[in-house]
C-alpha positions as CSV (number, residue, x, y, z in Angstrom):
1,M,0.0,0.0,0.0
2,E,2.9,2.4,0.8
3,P,4.3,2.3,-2.8
4,I,0.9,3.2,-4.2
5,I,0.5,6.2,-1.9
6,H,4.1,7.3,-2.8
7,Y,3.2,6.9,-6.4
8,V,0.1,9.1,-6.1
9,Q,2.0,11.8,-4.2
10,Q,4.7,11.8,-6.8
11,M,2.2,12.2,-9.6
12,A,0.5,15.0,-7.7
13,F,3.8,17.0,-7.4
14,R,4.9,16.2,-11.0
15,D,1.7,17.0,-12.9
16,T,-1.6,18.8,-12.0
17,N,-3.5,16.4,-14.2
18,I,-2.9,13.4,-11.8
19,L,-6.1,11.5,-12.9
20,G,-5.0,11.7,-16.5
21,V,-1.5,10.3,-15.7
22,I,-2.9,7.5,-13.6
23,A,-5.4,6.7,-16.3
24,W,-2.6,6.6,-18.9
25,H,-0.6,4.2,-16.8
26,I,-3.6,1.9,-16.3
27,V,-4.2,1.9,-20.1
28,L,-0.5,1.2,-20.6
29,A,-0.6,-1.7,-18.1
30,L,-3.7,-3.1,-19.9
31,L,-2.0,-2.8,-23.2
32,I,1.0,-4.7,-21.9
33,Y,-1.3,-7.4,-20.5
34,F,-3.1,-7.9,-23.8
35,I,0.2,-8.0,-25.7
36,A,1.4,-10.7,-23.3
37,L,-1.8,-12.7,-24.0
38,I,-1.2,-12.5,-27.7
39,M,2.5,-13.6,-27.1
40,I,1.3,-16.6,-25.1
41,K,-1.2,-17.6,-27.8
42,I,1.5,-17.3,-30.6
43,G,4.0,-19.1,-28.4
44,N,1.5,-22.0,-27.8
45,R,1.0,-22.4,-31.5
46,M,4.8,-22.4,-32.1
47,I,5.2,-25.1,-29.4
48,H,2.4,-27.1,-30.9
49,H,3.9,-26.8,-34.4
50,F,7.4,-27.7,-33.2
51,L,6.2,-30.8,-31.4
52,R,4.2,-31.9,-34.5
53,M,7.4,-31.8,-36.5
54,Q,9.0,-34.3,-34.1
55,T,8.1,-37.5,-35.8
56,R,9.8,-39.6,-33.2
57,L,7.3,-38.6,-30.5
58,D,4.0,-40.5,-30.2
59,E,0.7,-38.6,-29.6
60,R,0.7,-39.4,-25.9
61,R,4.2,-38.0,-25.4
62,R,3.5,-35.0,-27.6
63,Q,0.4,-34.0,-25.5
64,T,2.4,-34.3,-22.3
65,L,5.3,-32.1,-23.5
66,N,2.8,-29.7,-25.1
67,S,1.1,-29.2,-21.7
68,L,4.4,-28.8,-19.9
69,F,5.9,-26.2,-22.3
70,E,2.7,-24.2,-22.4
71,N,2.6,-23.9,-18.6
72,I,6.3,-22.9,-18.5
73,L,5.6,-20.2,-21.2
74,K,2.5,-18.9,-19.5
75,Y,4.1,-18.5,-16.0
76,T,7.3,-17.0,-17.5
77,V,5.3,-14.3,-19.4
78,Y,3.2,-13.5,-16.4
79,F,6.3,-13.0,-14.3
80,V,7.7,-10.6,-16.9
81,I,4.4,-8.8,-17.0
82,I,4.5,-8.2,-13.3
83,L,8.0,-6.9,-13.4
84,T,7.1,-4.6,-16.3
85,I,3.8,-3.2,-14.9
86,L,4.8,-2.6,-11.3
87,P,7.4,0.2,-12.1
88,L,4.7,2.1,-13.8
89,F,3.0,2.6,-10.4
90,G,6.1,3.5,-8.5
91,V,7.1,0.1,-7.1
92,N,10.8,-0.4,-6.6
93,I,11.6,-3.7,-8.4
94,A,15.1,-4.0,-7.1
95,A,14.0,-3.8,-3.5
96,L,11.1,-6.2,-4.3
97,L,13.5,-8.8,-5.8
98,A,15.9,-8.5,-2.9
99,G,13.1,-9.1,-0.5
100,A,11.8,-11.9,-2.6
101,G,15.2,-13.6,-2.5
102,V,15.3,-13.6,1.3
103,A,11.7,-14.7,1.5
104,G,12.3,-17.4,-1.0
105,L,15.1,-18.7,1.1
106,A,12.9,-18.9,4.1
107,I,10.0,-20.4,2.2
108,G,12.4,-23.0,0.7
109,F,13.1,-24.5,4.1
110,G,9.4,-24.8,4.8
111,A,8.4,-26.0,1.4
112,Q,10.6,-29.0,1.0
113,T,7.6,-31.1,0.0
114,L,6.8,-28.8,-2.8
115,I,10.4,-28.9,-4.0
116,K,10.4,-32.7,-3.9
117,D,7.2,-32.8,-5.9
118,F,8.6,-30.4,-8.5
119,F,11.8,-32.4,-9.1
120,A,9.9,-35.7,-9.1
121,G,7.7,-34.2,-11.8
122,I,10.7,-33.2,-13.9
123,F,12.0,-36.8,-13.8
124,I,8.6,-38.3,-14.6
125,L,8.2,-36.1,-17.6
126,F,11.7,-36.4,-19.1
127,E,12.0,-40.1,-18.4
128,D,8.6,-40.6,-20.0
129,Q,7.4,-42.9,-17.2
130,Y,3.8,-42.1,-18.2
131,G,1.9,-39.5,-20.1
132,I,-1.6,-38.2,-20.8
133,G,-3.9,-41.0,-21.9
134,D,-1.8,-43.8,-20.3
135,W,-3.5,-46.4,-18.1
136,V,-1.4,-46.8,-15.0
137,M,-1.4,-48.2,-11.5
138,I,0.3,-45.8,-9.1
139,D,1.5,-46.9,-5.6
140,N,2.1,-43.8,-3.5
141,A,2.7,-42.8,0.1
142,S,-0.1,-40.3,0.4
143,G,-2.7,-42.7,1.6
144,A,-4.4,-43.5,-1.7
145,N,-2.4,-46.7,-2.5
146,N,-2.6,-48.5,-5.8
147,V,-4.6,-45.9,-7.7
148,T,-5.5,-47.4,-11.1
149,G,-6.9,-45.4,-13.9
150,K,-6.3,-43.1,-16.9
151,V,-3.8,-40.2,-16.7
152,I,-5.6,-37.0,-17.6
153,A,-2.9,-34.5,-16.6
154,V,0.8,-34.5,-15.7
155,G,2.1,-31.4,-14.0
156,M,5.4,-30.4,-12.4
157,R,3.9,-30.9,-9.0
158,M,0.9,-33.2,-9.3
159,T,-0.5,-36.1,-11.5
160,S,-4.2,-36.4,-12.1
161,V,-5.6,-39.9,-12.6
162,Q,-9.3,-40.7,-13.5
163,V,-10.3,-44.0,-12.1
164,W,-12.8,-46.3,-13.9
165,T,-15.8,-45.0,-11.8
166,G,-15.2,-41.5,-12.9
167,Q,-13.5,-39.9,-9.9
168,I,-10.3,-37.9,-10.4
169,V,-7.5,-38.6,-8.0
170,Y,-4.8,-35.9,-7.6
171,I,-1.4,-37.4,-6.5
172,P,1.6,-35.3,-5.5
173,N,4.6,-36.4,-7.6
174,G,6.9,-36.6,-4.6
175,T,4.7,-39.3,-3.0
176,I,4.8,-41.7,-6.0
177,L,6.7,-44.9,-5.0
178,Q,6.0,-47.2,-8.0
179,V,4.3,-46.9,-11.3
180,T,2.9,-49.8,-13.4
181,N,2.2,-48.5,-17.0
182,Y,-0.3,-50.7,-18.9
183,S,0.1,-48.6,-22.1
184,K,3.7,-49.0,-22.9
185,D,3.5,-52.4,-24.6
186,I,1.1,-55.2,-25.5
187,N,-0.7,-57.0,-22.7
188,L,-1.7,-60.6,-22.1
189,A,-5.2,-61.7,-21.6
190,V,-4.9,-64.7,-19.3
191,V,-7.8,-67.1,-19.6
192,A,-7.9,-69.7,-16.7
193,F,-10.8,-71.7,-15.5
194,N,-11.6,-75.0,-13.8
195,V,-13.0,-78.1,-15.6
196,G,-14.4,-81.2,-14.0
197,Y,-12.5,-84.5,-14.2
198,E,-15.4,-86.1,-16.2
199,T,-14.3,-83.9,-19.2
200,D,-11.3,-85.1,-21.1
201,A,-8.4,-82.6,-21.0
202,D,-7.8,-82.7,-24.8
203,T,-11.4,-81.9,-25.4
204,A,-11.3,-78.9,-23.0
205,L,-8.1,-77.6,-24.6
206,H,-9.5,-77.9,-28.1
207,I,-12.5,-75.9,-27.1
208,V,-10.3,-73.2,-25.6
209,K,-8.3,-72.9,-28.7
210,E,-11.4,-72.7,-30.9
211,V,-12.9,-70.0,-28.7
212,L,-9.8,-67.9,-28.5
213,K,-9.5,-68.0,-32.3
214,E,-13.0,-66.6,-32.5
215,V,-12.2,-63.9,-30.0
216,S,-9.1,-62.8,-32.0
217,E,-11.2,-62.5,-35.1
218,E,-14.1,-60.6,-33.5
219,D,-12.3,-58.3,-31.1
220,P,-9.9,-55.8,-32.7
221,N,-8.1,-55.5,-29.4
222,A,-6.8,-59.0,-29.7
223,I,-3.8,-58.6,-32.0
224,G,-1.3,-61.3,-31.0
225,D,-0.7,-65.0,-30.9
226,I,-2.6,-67.6,-28.9
227,Q,-0.8,-69.8,-26.5
228,I,-2.4,-72.8,-25.0
229,L,-0.5,-73.4,-21.8
230,G,-2.4,-76.7,-21.0
231,V,-3.5,-78.1,-17.7
232,N,-2.0,-75.8,-15.1
233,Q,-3.2,-77.3,-11.8
234,L,-4.9,-80.4,-10.4
235,N,-7.5,-79.6,-7.7
236,D,-9.7,-81.8,-5.5
237,S,-12.6,-82.2,-8.0
238,T,-11.4,-80.1,-11.0
239,Y,-8.3,-79.3,-13.0
240,T,-7.3,-75.8,-14.2
241,V,-6.9,-75.0,-17.9
242,E,-4.9,-71.9,-18.9
243,A,-4.2,-70.0,-22.1
244,T,-3.1,-66.5,-23.1
245,L,-3.9,-64.1,-25.9
246,Q,-1.9,-61.0,-26.8
247,C,-3.9,-57.8,-27.0
248,K,-3.6,-54.0,-27.2
249,P,-2.5,-52.0,-24.1
250,Y,-5.0,-52.1,-21.3
251,S,-7.6,-54.1,-23.3
252,Q,-6.9,-57.5,-21.7
253,F,-9.9,-57.2,-19.3
254,S,-12.5,-56.8,-22.1
255,V,-10.8,-59.6,-24.1
256,Q,-11.0,-61.9,-21.0
257,R,-14.7,-61.1,-20.5
258,L,-15.5,-62.0,-24.1
259,A,-13.5,-65.2,-23.9
260,Y,-15.1,-66.4,-20.7
261,R,-18.6,-65.7,-22.0
262,K,-17.9,-67.7,-25.2
263,L,-16.4,-70.5,-23.2
264,Q,-19.4,-70.9,-21.0
265,E,-21.7,-70.9,-24.1
266,R,-19.5,-73.4,-25.9
267,F,-19.3,-75.8,-23.0
268,L,-23.1,-75.8,-22.6
269,A,-23.6,-76.4,-26.3
270,R,-21.3,-79.4,-26.1
271,G,-23.1,-80.8,-23.1
272,L,-20.1,-80.3,-20.9
273,S,-21.0,-78.6,-17.6
274,L,-18.5,-76.4,-15.8
275,P,-18.1,-77.4,-12.1
276,F,-20.1,-75.6,-9.5
277,H,-20.8,-75.9,-5.8
278,R,-23.8,-78.1,-5.0
279,E,-25.7,-78.6,-1.7
280,V,-28.2,-81.4,-1.0
281,W,-30.8,-80.9,1.8
282,M,-32.5,-84.0,3.3
283,N,-35.7,-83.5,5.3
284,G,-37.3,-85.8,8.0
285,E,-39.5,-87.7,5.5
286,F,-36.4,-88.8,3.6
287,H,-34.8,-90.1,6.8
288,A,-38.0,-92.0,7.8
289,A,-38.3,-93.6,4.4
290,A,-34.6,-94.6,4.6
291,A,-35.1,-96.1,8.1
292,K,-38.2,-98.2,6.9
293,S,-36.2,-99.5,4.0
294,D,-33.4,-100.5,6.3
295,D,-35.8,-102.3,8.7
296,A,-37.5,-104.1,5.8
297,S,-34.2,-105.4,4.5
298,S,-33.1,-106.6,7.9
299,V,-36.4,-108.6,8.4
300,T,-36.0,-110.4,5.1
């Protein structure tokens, strides 16, 4: 407040038309602001065009870097605007910067978490651990462990992940312990289910192979080879059959659902029932009839 009062007093002694001078400075400040907005818009287009020319970058990486560079440009221009406009109203920039340096040193000791988030964000972006549009599972130390969803924003301080139910989880970069990226390479749809011992293993494996071939033809997410792993485990009343199918990043769950539905239909069509838990309840009439039968057999 004191620099503004000093500015008004200075204008009053310098020029009798103080309102006109102040109005001119306000107009000049607004002009500088609008010029800065135009510069930001032009700069964003240049960044977008430059990244489009980088053919080695995929779309996911390009969007992430575009967001990062646009934020850096925006905050840099805003900082320059402030340093340009404040002297028009009598603010001593040198004293302000000196005070900011001392204050920044004090804030730095108290904002170590923010600094940690900032540097962690730099490594995440430049190491390309994940980007916008990736499906990831993030294990972090902030209490929201194992957040799985789609990355919608990657900032210098925070990562935003939208989970499958629609909520958006904001995770500070400095708290991220481990990242599982499902979008980096192809995934495997693992199909494993139990079959009763009354069903021949070769028959069950043949049905699995037929069904997975149909899935690979119908679902565009299934893009790779089929591997029939065979009988994977012997259980008390069933044995476990397992197979895999290569598919596009983070599409393995939809491929698995389609495969399981077709397998259930195919087993029913062949008259082969999948094992399920059964319970038999016997009432008193059954026990009485059984007792009479036993007595009759003992008399004869």
